[in-house]
N, C-alpha and C positions, 0 to 999 in steps of 0.2 A: 464433863470433858476435861481431860488433862491439860494442865497449863501449856505444855509444849505444843499440843495439837491446836489449842486456841490461838497461841502466838503464830503457829504456821498458817492458820486461816487468815489472820490479820494481815500477814505479809503477802498472801496470794491475792486477796481482794483488790488492792489498788492496782496491781498489774492487770487484772481482768477488766477493771473499769477502763484502764488506758486503752486496752485492746478494743473494748466496745466503743469508746470514743473515736478511736481511729477508724473503725469500721463505719460508724455513723458519718464521720466527716468525709470519708472516701465515697461512701454511697451518695451523700448529699452532692459532693462535687461532680460525681458521675451524672447525677440526675440533672444538675445545672448545666453540665456540658451538653447532655442530650437535649435539654430544653432550649439552650442557646443555639445548638446545632439545628434543632427542628425549626426554631424561629428564623434562623438564617436561610435554611432551605425553603421555607415558606416565602420569605422576602425574595429569594432568588427566583422562585416560581412566579411570584407576583410581578417581578421585574420583567421576566421573560414574556409573560402574558401581556404586560403593558406595551413592551416593544413590539409584539405581534400586532396588537391593536393599532399601533402607529404605523405599521408597515403592511397593511392589507392582509393580516393573518399569516405572515411569513417572517422569516429572519433575513430577508433581502433588504438592505438599506436603500436600494435603488427604487423600491416601491413605497409610496407614501399614501396614507389614508387621509383624504381631504374632508372638509366639512361636508356632512351629508353622507358619509361613509363611502364616497366615491374614491376609487383607487387610481392613482396616476403613477407614472414612472416606467421603468424599463425592465423587461424580463425575457428570458430565452424559452420560457414554457416550463421550466423545472420547478417553479415556485407554487405550482398548483394550477389546475385548469380553470378555476373559477375566480381568479384574483380580480378580473375585470368584469365579472358578472356571470351568472349561470348560463345566460344565452350564448356565451362564447365558449362554453366548456368543450364542445366537440372540436372546434378549430384549434383551441389552445392545447388540447390533448395531442392533436396531430402534429402541431409545431414542436412540442416537447419531444415527441417520439422521433420525428425527422432529424431534429438537431442532435439527438444522442447518436443517431446513426452516422450523421455527417462527421462529427468530431472524432470518430473512431480512427479515421485516417487523418493524417496531418495536413492533407492537401485541401484546405478550405479557406474561404473568406466569409465575412459577415456583411449582410445587408440589413438595415433597420427599416421597419415600416412605421412611420410616424403619423399618428392619426388621433382624432378626438374620440376615444372609446367611452363606453358607458353613457347612459342617458338619464341618470337620476336627476340631474340639474335642470331646473325649469328653463334655464337659458340655453338649453341644448338646441342646436339647429340641424342635427343629423337625422332626426325623424326615424331612428332605429335602423338605418341603412348600413351602419358600421359592421354588422355581423356579416352580411354579404360581401362587404368591402374586404374584410380580413380574410374570409374564405377564398376570395378571388386571388388576393396577394399570396396566400399560402400555396394555392393550386399552381401558380406560376413557379414557385420555388421547387415544389415536388417534382413537376414535370422537367424543369431544368436539371435537377439532380439525377434524373433517370437517363439523361442523354449521355452520350460518349463525349463529354466535354469537361474540361477542368478549368478552374477548381470547382469543388462543390460549394453550395451556398448554405450558410447557417443564417437563420432568420431571427432577428430581435424584434420584439413588439414594444413599441414606445408610445404610451398614451398621454396626451396633454390634458385629458379630462374633456368632458362633453362640451364645455364652452371654450376650450383651449386656453383657459386662464393660467394654466400651469405649464405653458410651453417652455419658458426659459429654463426652469430646473431640469425638465426633461431633455432639452437640447444640450444643456451643459453636460449631462450625463453621457450623451452620445459623443460629444466632442472629447470627453475624457476617455472614452473607450477605443479611440482610433487605433492605438498600438496594441493594448493588451487583448482586445477582442477582434483584431484584424478588421475593423470596420472600414469599408471602402466606398459605401454609397448609402443613400437614404431615399426611400420611396414613400409615396402617400402625401405627406406634408400638411393635410387638412384643407379647410375651406378657404375661399378667397376673402380673407379678412386681415386686419392689421396684425394679429398674432402670428399669422402665417408668413407675412412678409418679413416680420422681425425675425422669425425662426430661420427663414431662408437666408437672410443676410448674415446671421451668426454662423450658420453651417457653411456658407460661402467663404467666410473669413478663415474657416478651419479647413478649407480646401476639400470639402466633401462634396462629390457630385450628387445631385438631387433629381428625382423624376416625380413631378406632381401628378396625381391622378384626378383630382377634382377641381384644380385651379382653372377658372374660366375667365376671370376679369381681364380685360384688354390691357396689354402692357405688363402683365404679371409674368414676365419671362426674363431671360438673361439680360435684357436691356435695362430692367429696373424702371421702365417708363411709368409703371403704375403709380409710384409715389415720387418719382423725380429725384431720388437720392443716390443715383449712380447704378452702375451694373451689378448684377447678381450672378457672377461667374459660377458656372457649374449647374445652373437651374435649367431644367427641361420640363415639358409637360405633355400629356397625351390626350387631354380633354379638348373639346371644341371651345373656342373663345367665344365670348358674348357677341362679338361682331359677326363671327361665322353664324351664330344662331339667329340673330336678328336680321341679318342679310337674307338668310334662307326664308324667313317668315315674310319679309317685305316682297320677295319675288313671287310668293304664292297668294298674297292678299288680292281679292277680287278688285278690279279697277272700279273707280267711281268715287263719289263724294263720301267723306267720312269725317267725323268730328271726334277727336280723341282727348281724353283727360289723362293726366299723369299722376299716378299715386306712387309715392316713393318713401324709402327710408335711407339713411346714410350711415347709421351706426348699428352695431350689434347690441344684444342685451347687456354686454359688458360695458357698453359705452365707447367702444373702440370703433375705428372706421370699418365699415362693411364695404370692402372693395368690389365685391360682386354686385351689390345694388347700386354703388356709385357708377360702375361701369355700364349697367343696363341703363341707368338714367342718361348717361352721356350718349349712349347709342340711340335711344329714342329721340334725342335732340339732334342728332347729326347724321343718321342714315337717311338718305334722300327719300326713299319711298315711305318712310315713317314719319319724319319730322314735319312733312307738308300737311299732315292731318292734325297736328297739335293745336289745341286751343289754349292760348296763354293764360286765359282767365280761369282755367280749370286744372290748376297745378296744385296738388295737395301733398304735403309732407307729414310724416308722423314719426315719433320716437318710440320704439317698442318698450322703452322703460316706463312710458306713461300709461301702458295698458292698451294694446291694440283693440281689444274687445270693446273699449269705451269709445274710441275715436272713429273706428271704421264705419259704424252705422251713420254717424254724422257726416263723414265724407261721402258715403253712398247716397244719402238724401240730398246732399248738396249738388249732386249730378242732375237732380230733377229741377234744380232752382236756378240754373244758369241762364235761362232764356233761350238756350239752344238744345238741340237734340243730341245728347252725348250717346253715341252708339258704340264707342270703343274706349277701353281703358288700357293704358300702358302701365303695367304693374311692375315697378322696379323695387320690389321687396321680397322677402323670403317666403317660401311655400308654408312655413310654419303658421303664418297669418292668413294665408289665402282661404281656407275653409270659412273663417269668420268673415272675410270680405265678401265671398260669394254668397254666404247667408244673408249678409246685410243688403247686397244687391237685390236679392230675391225679395226682400221685404221693403224696399224703398217705395215711395208712393207711385213712381212711374215704372213699376216693375214689369208692366206688360210690353214696354219698349225693349226690343231685342238688344242685347249688348254683348260685345266681344272683348274678352280680357286677353291681352297679349303679354307674355312674360318669358323668362328664361328657363334653362334646363332644370333648375331647382324644382320646377313644377312636375317633373317626372315622378316625384314622390307623392303627388296628390292622388288620393283614392278616386278612381274613376266612378265609384258608386256614391260619391259625395251627393247628398240629397239635393242641394241647390242646383246641381247641374241637370236635374231630371224633373223640374217643375214646369209643366206645360204652360202655366199662367205667368211664368217669369223666365223667358228664354235667355239662357246664358251659354256662351260658347268660350272655351278657353283654348288658346293656341300657344304652343311653345315648341322649341326646336331642341333636339338632343340626338343621341344615337338611335339607330333603327330599333324597333321593338323586336322581341325574340322571333315573332312570326316573320318579320321583314328580314331579319338576319338569316333565317332558314329558307327564305324564298329562293327559287331558281334564278330570280333576277339579281341576287347578290353574288357578285364574282368571288367573294371571300366566304361563302357559306360553309365551305369545307373546314376553314379555320375555326369558324364559330362552332360548328358541330363537334369538332375535336375538342374544343374547350369545354363544351357542355358535358361531353363524355368524361373528360378528366375531372371536372368539378363534381360530378355526381358518382364517381367511382369511390370505393372505400379508401379511406385515408388512415392508415394504421388502425383500422377497426372503427373509424368514425365515418359518418355519412353527412354530406351537406345537401339539404333539400333543394330540389330544382326550382321550387317556387321562389327561392331567393334570387334567381336570375330573372323572374318575370315581374317581380314587384319593384325592382331597382336596377339601374344600370351600373351601380357602384362596383359590383363584382367584376364586371367586364373591364372597366377603366383601371381598377386596382391591379387586376391580372396584367394588363398591358403595360402599366407603369413599372411593375417589378420585372416583367419580361424585357423591357427596354433596358433596365439597369443590368440584367443578367446578360443581354446580348452584348452590351458594351464591355462588361468585365471579361466575358469569354473571348471577345476579339483582342482585348488587351493581353490576355494570357497567351493567345495564339501567336500574337505579333512580338511577344517578349521572350525573355529567357525561360525556357521550359523547366529549369530547375528552381525558378522563383515564382512567388505569388505576384499577381498584378497589383500595383499600388493605386491609390486614388487619383493620382495625377494622370497616369496612363488611361485610367477608366474615364476620366473627364475628357481627355483628348478624343477617345473613341466615341463618346456620347455624341459629340457635335459632328462626328463623321458618319453618323448613321443615316445616310442619304439613300435615294433610289429604292425606297420600299424595303429597307434592310430589316425591318421588324415584322414578323409574321404574327400579328396580334389576334386576339379574339374578335376584335372589331374590324379586322382586315389588315392588309399590308399598308404600312406607312413608314415615314422616316422622320428625322429631327432636322430642322433647318438651323441656320447659323445662330439664330436667337433662341434656340431651344423649343420652338413651337412644332406641333405636329404638322406634318405635310399631308396633302390630299384630303383636306377636311371636307371639300365639296362632295366627295363621294359617300360620306356617311352622315352629313348634316341633314336631319329628317324632321319635318314639320309634323307635329301631332295635334290632333283635335280631341277635346273632351267636351261632353255636354251636347248641346243642340247643334244642328248643322249651321254653317256660316250663313247669316242672313244676307239678303240681297242688298246691294248699295245702289244709290242713284248715280247716274253718269254726270260727270262734271260738264258744265256748259262752257262753250267757248273752247 
């Protein structure tokens, strides 16, 4: 090779190596960028999935996944139909669709339905009735929106969790939504327990009117007498009070001698006050035709946190060891524990002695086929008072049967392609009272709109005013015509308070001497 060519090659090689190094460096940098970018994307996806896990599989910060995978919080149905469980999928689908239609027009307000949804928690006291409850509430909204009345109603679903432990965060969310979501009323409210009274007081301070569907404890109304801590302005309810229930039973008890034991609880599985059972306890001790039968030496209390299955057999056997014939038990406890108690009664040593268990409306959830109720060798009768049965509602003797039949038709009709089973109305009365609670709120807000500026939406203050002016059977509910009195209680309760019997016929009693 000529020297000149050799020199030329020497001068070209270094430049080639530089370009090669540049290519390698650039390629490496690109790979690093891609790797880093991919890593960032993976972390981003992981963060998204983690967020969804914490918020019930959604990106809604108002929904929170609790221990045990239970979902609590507030949704309008747009976060997925199964956030609160697959059993609620049909009604949540309908709620989401109805709300989308409602907000197409700007003439709407929002009502929240506050309730203990989902029942994964062992401390749950709802016995699965919350499905019918939410279906009944939705049916009232859908029917109200079909009428020629303004404004339309958007429905929020607010779950405190099956034991209502998470009431405070859920209620705080509702309070925060008053302005941005046009929230003007809350219905439902949960069971008669401490968490519900705390929620009611917080909502009252926020000037939100409330209509309870399941609240039965005496004094759990606008007076606030249930806990003696002052008024709860804005609170109304459509259920029968415990006094209404026990008075109805006392009037139908056969006359004669009777010896009654009292079995009671005063706390929930959370350890908080159970206002329903406290109220029953008080009623058994104070209602004239019941308290006269009480045997003071047969007063038994239990704490559900100690395991009812362990203590109830002991209590049942003690009924045989009093030296007296205990033929009646006043049961001031939840239906959740009643099957175990009935089973224990059937197995006590004196099981051939007929016994009658008297309790409150919670017993409506008791399966009539419960085995202990059908043992001829251990005759047990259960008496409770509540709303009429579906057959009684449909009876020609019911002056409000047309209202009930119209509700059933609406309930079982398609809801945006979804169907609610009619059996949900035969296994529980919760669908009826939830419907009537939401209808009460709807009636108040539509009256407020009619009496106000037609160019404006009714506010919560006007709706609260109208709520306490719903007299003279102003509400055409599924359970019949009724009104709301000055303390927020349902009127005309005597027309619907119905005594129900499960198990054996009422045993005969001996006449009192003298």
